[in-house]
N, C-alpha and C positions, 0 to 999 in steps of 0.2 A: 504494500500500500504506500504510494508516494506521499511525502509530507505535504501539508497544505501550503498555499502561497501566503507569504507574510507581507506586511507593509513594505513598500518600496521594492517589491519584487524580490526580496530576500527570502530564501528558504529557511524554515525553522524545523530541523529534524526533531522529532519527539525524543525527549530524554527518557531512556528506558533501561531500567536495571534488570528487566526480565525479557530475555530474547524471544520468548514465546508469547508475549503480550501484544496487544494491538491498540490502536487509538479508539477507545470507547467513546470519547466525547471530543469533538472539535468545535471550538468557538472562534468565529471569524467576524471581525468588524462589528462586534456587539455594541449596540447603543440603546439607551433609554433616556429620553428627554421628557420631563414632566412639564406641561404647559403652566404658565403663570397668567392668570386672568385678572382684569381690572376694569373698572367702569361700570356703568349702568347695565350694559349689554354683555358683560363678562367677555370682553374682547381679549384674545390672547396677545399679551404684550412682550412676553419673553419665555424662555424655557430654562428649567433646571437640568443641566446635563449631568445626571447622576452617574451614568455609564456612557463613556464617549469614545468608543472604538477599542474594544478589548479583544485580544487574540490569545488563545492558548489551546494546547492539546492535553488531554488527560488519558494516560495509558491504563489499560485493563490491569487491575490489581495494585495500582499505586495510590499514594496519598499526596495530593497537591494542597499545600497550605496557601491560603489567600489572606494576606494581612494588610493592615493599614489603620490609621486613626479613624475614629468615629466620623461618619460623613464622607468617607472616601469612595463609597459605592460598592463595597465588597458584598454586603448583604443583598443589595439590589441585583448583583450578578447571580447570586444563588437563586433568588426568586424569579429571575428571568429564565434560568435553566429549568426551573420547576414549572414555568409558565403560570406562576401566580401573577406576573406582569406580562403584558404583551410587548415584545421588543419594538423599538422605534425603527431599528435597522439591524442587519447582521444575520448570520447563520448559526444555528445550534445543532450540529449533526451528531446523532446518537445511534450507536450500534449495540443494542442490548442482546442480540442473538448471535454475537460472534463476528469475526472479521468477514466471513463470507455471507453473513445474514443481511437482512434488510437494514438500510440506513434511513433514519427519520430526521427531517429538519424540524425540530421542535418549534422553531420560530414561526412556521407557516401552518402548522396543523390546527384545525378547529377543535372545539371541545369534544366532539364525537370521536374524532380520530385520535385525540390525545388520551382518551380514557384507557384503552388497553396498554398504551405505552407507559403510562404513569405507574403501573404496577412494578415496573423495573427501575423506578426513579422515586426515591423517598427522601424525606427531610427530617432531621433532628433539630428541634427548636431550642432557642437560647434559654428561655425561662421555664424551668420545670414546674413552677408554681401556677402559671397562667395558661400553660399549654395543655393541661389535663382538665377535662370537664368534672367539676366537683360533685355533680349529681349522678355520675355514672360509676359503677364498680370497675375494678381493674379488668375483670373479664370483658365487660362491655367496651372499655377503652381500647384494649389491645385487640379484641376480636372484631371491632367495627370495620376495619379495612377488608377483612375476609367476607363479612356480610355484604358490604356495599358492592363488592366485586363478584358476589355469588360463588365464592370458592369453598366455603365451609359453613355448616350450620349444626346446631344441636351439640351432641356429644363429641363429634369430630372437631368442631370449632373449639370446644373447651379443652380437648386433648392438645390441640396445637398451641393454645395459649399457655397451658401448663408447661409444655415443652420449651416454649420461648422464655417463660419466667425462669426456669432452671438455667437456661443458657446465659441469661444476663445476671444470674446470681441472686435470684429472689425465690422465696418459698412458694410452692404450689397453693398452699392454703390462703395466700394473699388475694386470690381471685375474687373473693366476696367482699373485700374491703374497699373503702373509698380513698381518694387521693389525700385527704386531710390526715390520714393515719400514718403517713410516711414522711421521712426526712427528705431534704432536697436531693441528696445523692440517690436515694431509692426512687424518688419521682423521676429523676433523669433516666434511671435504668428502665422504668416503665415506658418512658417516651422512646427510648432506644428499642425496646421490645415491640412497641407499636410500629415503628418505622421498618423493622426487619421482618415482621410477620408475613409479608407478601413475598419474601425472598428476592429483594431487589438486587440489581446489579450495581447501581450507583447510589451512594448515600451522600447527601449534602448536609454537613454538620455545621449549623450556624451558631457560632459561639457556644458550643455545648457545655463548656465548663466554666464560663465566666461568672455565673451566678452562684458558684459553689465554693465552699471553703477549700483552701489550698490542699489539705490532706485528702479531701474527697476528689479534687481534680485529678490527682495522680491515679486514684482507683478507676475513675471513669476513662481516663486515657488508656490505661492498661487493658480495660475491658474492650474498648474500641479496637485496640490492636489485636487482642485475642479473637474477637469476632471477625475481624478482617481475614485472619488466617483460616478460621474454621469455616466461614461462609463464602470465601473468595470475593470479598467486597472491594469496591473502589470508592475512595473518599475524596470529596472536595471539602476541606476543613477550613472554615472561615473563622478568623480570630483577629484580635488586636494585639495580643501578647505574643511576641516572638519567642519568649521563653517557653511557652506552652507548645507552640507550633514545632519547635525544634525536636520534641520528643516523639512526634508522630509522623512528620512529613518526609517524603522522599525528595520532593522539590518544593520550592517556595516562590510565590509570585507576590510582589509588593505593589500595592495600589496607592495612588495619590490623586484625588479630585477626578475620579472617573476613568483614569488611565493606568495602565501598567507601567511602572518605572524600572522594575528589575525582575528577572526570572532566572532562576538557577537551581542546581542541585543544592539541597539543604546544607551539606557540609561545606561546600564552596562558598555559599553566601554568608554563612556564619563566620567562616575563617577570614574571608576577604571580600567585603561588599564593594560594589562598583558605583553605587549611586549615593550621593550625600544624604538623601532621606533614609535609605536603609541603614547607613552608618549611625544616624541619630537614633533610630529605633533600636538598633543593637546595643547602643551605649547604655540603655536602660535594662539590659538583660544581665542578671547576676550569674556569674560563672563560678561554681563551687570548686574547691580544691586548692591546695597549696601551690600547685604547679601553674596556676593562672593568676594573672594580675588584672584587676578590674579596670576596664577602659574608662577614661574620663567621661562623665555624663555630659551629653550635648543637649542643652535646653533650647528648643526651637522657639524663637520669638514670634509673636503674632499668632493668628488663628489660621486654620485650614482655609484655603482660598474658597470664595463663594462660587459654587458650581453654576450659578445663574449669571455670574459676571466675573469669570476667571481673568487673571492677569494676562498680559500679552507674553509671547514667548513661552519659556518653560514655566509651568504653573507653580513650581516650587521656588523660583528664583527670589521672591521677596523674603523667604525664610532661610535661604541657603548661604552659608558663610563662605562658599567658594564661588559665588555668582560673579559673572563678568558681563560686560555690555552685550555680548552675543546672546546670553541667556534671556535678556529682556526683549530681544527682537525675534529670535528664531525658536520655533517649537521643535524640540528634539524628538526624533522618531525612535521607536524601540528597534534596536539593531543588534546584530551579533557582535559581541565584544571578545569572545573566546569560545572554545568548544563547549557547547551546551550552556552558554551564558548569553543573556540578552539584557540590554540596559538602554534607557532613554536619557542620556546625559551627553552634552557636547564634549565634556572634558574627562570622561571616564578613563580614557587611556593615560591621562596625565596625573590624575589624583592618586594619592597613596592613603587610602582610607583604613580606619581601624575596625577590626572585627569584634566579636563578642568575647573579649578577654584575649590575652596573648600568653604564649607559653615561654 
């Protein structure tokens, strides 16, 4: 399968640690612009460019971490792939049945055509306290996808729910209880069980541990890694904390104001970032152990650029300590900077940026 065409006609081969895997998901030129209306007749006067031309490939069996500050558009990317939002432009090509199976462009499918495809595509939500219906039992919550898709009923449905509860580390007798009886970590396990009950191929995890205590975060991350091995899952893991992403991701994509600014294998990105924004995010990551010295914390001045009125040139230049005149005038394209490494920075080849701790 040839790699997709990248911006500026540059080819971006998929970074793949498994020679037998294939591009499960290919996102090309993805955009989502929300209209801003004003006046008596609600005339559209501008747009919020929440996602503004995102490209990446997700290999079967891998975990791609998608990171950035709040408001950068990462959650919107996940919802576009799930088709909770309709894209303004772009392609979302999905191959749930294998490399030789049918390919679906999720961006163009109507609701009727989407329904059977969605069984292969599920989401784990951020807040385990609001994502579970408090009026339903755990049996009803986890079993609802099976009922809606006509896959199981009665005792068969209950058996599948019990099996899934065991798989996520919960007791079978919990099926008659309600969400209020569980801790945050247990509720997130229930949410994970609900997402996996249909045996999906791709799981989009939207900040799945950000609402949990640090000790519980590690348990949920280990559970997700275990389930990936057991069920042959592929993850798009959305987060704002690069420290969390490091423990689960094969590759990491960094977003800023609706665009990707860096994409690389996780080890390479943490050791040697190429974009100043990535360097700033990594400076906040604590690296444990006597062999590592903590990098100087880089405090970014100002706020994330307004996606309805972004600055000219590089969107990051007002906050970048390396910015030059060219950065204010020319928008950098995501380009190949090294093998399996992509960056949107005019001076990436000249900068010597610090990673997450040095040995």
